[in-house]
C-alpha atoms as one frame of an Amber mdcrd trajectory, in Angstrom:
protein
 -22.261  12.535  21.236 -19.896  11.304  17.817 -16.266  10.062  18.317 -13.903
  10.170  15.643 -12.158   6.967  15.387  -9.001   6.934  13.374  -8.899   2.982
  12.906 -10.428   3.342   9.239  -7.526   5.423   8.336  -4.888   2.602   9.232
  -6.776  -0.301   7.735  -7.527   1.417   4.415  -4.382   3.022   3.762  -0.904
   1.822   2.774   2.301   4.135   2.740   0.189   7.156   2.938   1.393  10.191
   4.828  -1.161  12.838   3.900  -3.445  13.419   6.657  -5.955  15.796   5.078
  -6.482  12.999   2.031  -6.924   9.971   4.868  -9.563  12.359   6.511 -11.338
  13.011   3.372 -11.457   9.049   2.262 -12.438   7.985   5.686 -15.283  10.030
   5.983 -16.826   8.759   2.382 -17.195   5.297   3.261 -17.292   2.626   5.893
 -14.647  -0.004   6.304 -15.759  -3.217   4.811 -15.732  -6.359   7.294 -16.000
  -8.841   4.755 -13.562 -10.561   3.781 -11.403 -10.434   6.701  -8.011  -9.071
   5.729  -4.543  -7.895   7.265  -2.122  -5.234   6.069   1.534  -6.213   7.082
   4.617  -4.224   7.038   7.762  -6.173   6.412  10.901  -3.654   6.731  10.575
   0.073   5.924   9.425  -0.406   2.288   7.567  -3.978   1.973   4.142  -4.234
   2.640   1.473  -7.173   2.011  -2.009  -7.483   2.060  -3.361 -10.738   3.041
  -7.156 -11.423   2.351  -9.103 -14.440   3.599 -11.027 -15.803   0.692 -12.338
 -19.065   1.916 -14.314 -20.943  -0.372 -13.363 -18.982  -3.475 -10.966 -20.400
  -6.125  -8.181 -18.090  -7.824 -10.521 -17.960 -11.001 -13.333 -16.029  -8.914
 -10.910 -13.547  -7.448  -9.862 -10.209  -9.368  -7.199  -7.571  -8.426  -7.056
  -4.062 -10.386  -5.400  -1.029  -9.633  -6.761   2.448 -11.073  -5.693   5.737
 -10.194  -3.586   4.731  -6.877  -6.725   2.668  -5.798  -6.060  -1.161  -5.478
  -9.468  -2.975  -5.601  -9.679  -6.734  -4.671 -12.596  -8.282  -5.635 -14.322
 -11.798  -5.477 -17.505 -13.013  -7.484 -18.614 -16.735  -6.689 -19.540 -18.553
  -9.880 -23.107 -19.879  -9.566 -22.948 -23.483  -8.341 -25.617 -25.740  -8.378
 -27.061 -26.698  -4.757 -27.301 -30.275  -4.042 -31.127 -30.952  -3.075 -30.227
 -33.375  -0.704 -28.102 -31.098   1.514 -29.582 -29.546   4.391 -27.186 -26.755
   6.345 -27.556 -27.202  10.115 -25.149 -23.904   9.976 -23.542 -22.225   7.114
 -20.824 -20.074   8.315 -18.632 -19.853   5.549 -20.044 -16.721   3.630 -19.407
 -17.106   0.124 -20.952 -13.872  -1.190 -19.344 -11.418  -3.669 -17.143  -8.573
  -2.165 -14.937  -5.490  -3.395 -12.135  -4.543  -1.100 -10.672  -0.945  -2.040
  -7.330   0.379  -0.583  -5.951   3.722  -1.659  -1.992   3.415  -2.242   0.436
   6.173  -1.824   1.843   7.366  -5.136   5.136   5.529  -4.640   3.538   2.146
  -3.528   3.962  -0.514  -6.463   2.240  -3.922  -6.468   4.846  -6.351  -6.943
   2.902  -9.703  -7.015  -0.168 -11.932  -6.056  -0.165 -15.002  -4.940  -3.372
 -17.336  -4.053  -2.693 -20.532  -1.492  -4.858 -22.192   1.182  -7.571 -19.904
   0.874  -5.591 -16.566   1.382  -4.725 -13.942  -1.361  -1.436 -12.515  -0.844
  -0.480  -8.965  -2.562   2.909  -8.031  -1.965   3.384  -4.316  -2.307   6.643
  -2.244  -2.068   7.453   1.636  -1.622   9.812   2.729  -4.682  11.001   6.472
  -4.267  12.473   7.594  -7.268  16.121   8.825  -6.597  15.250  12.461  -7.225
  12.862  12.072  -4.136  15.262  10.428  -1.822  16.573  12.403   1.172  20.314
  13.863   0.557  22.970  15.525   2.621  23.828  18.878   1.320  27.225  20.111
   2.009  27.568  23.241   4.154  30.564  25.640   2.988  31.613  28.466   5.235
  34.690  30.806   5.294  37.089  27.879   5.440  35.805  26.827   1.841  36.058
  30.380   0.478  39.651  30.560   1.695  40.727  27.515   0.325  39.319  28.196
  -3.169  41.024  31.671  -2.873  44.523  29.939  -1.710  43.989  27.606  -4.834
  43.443  30.390  -7.338  46.306  32.161  -5.978  48.717  29.103  -6.145  47.537
  28.411  -9.747  48.267  32.277 -10.757  51.601  32.357  -9.071  52.588  28.991
 -10.897  51.698  30.839 -14.130  53.887  33.847 -14.004
């Protein structure tokens, strides 16, 4: 018996409300478990992706945005191993990675910073003014009556 987990939907999408696309995207690929990352929400329209990139330098990381898919990748430069070093335990995985996250159409990348082994990508939802919710005034019989009274007053003053 298979169970459907919705966790990949929440981890791999930011500001995305279209469930149909999310299901399709979740079924395509498994969520990566390396490198570890967080997706944070700061207020209504502010997001941050924090990727733990221990052992990488800033020059070994790359961020691309193509067709609403944010791709964060890391490729360690080949380092000559010291022949005198024998690892008793090697827990810092410094291997290449590619992390792809689908963004909603109104999510924009604001900036990226790298500090203390953490890559931080700040995002903001910027909704065009014509797409923002607006209040529509409702006119009823009173509005029509006021318009008629105003028209009569104008015609009376002209005569």
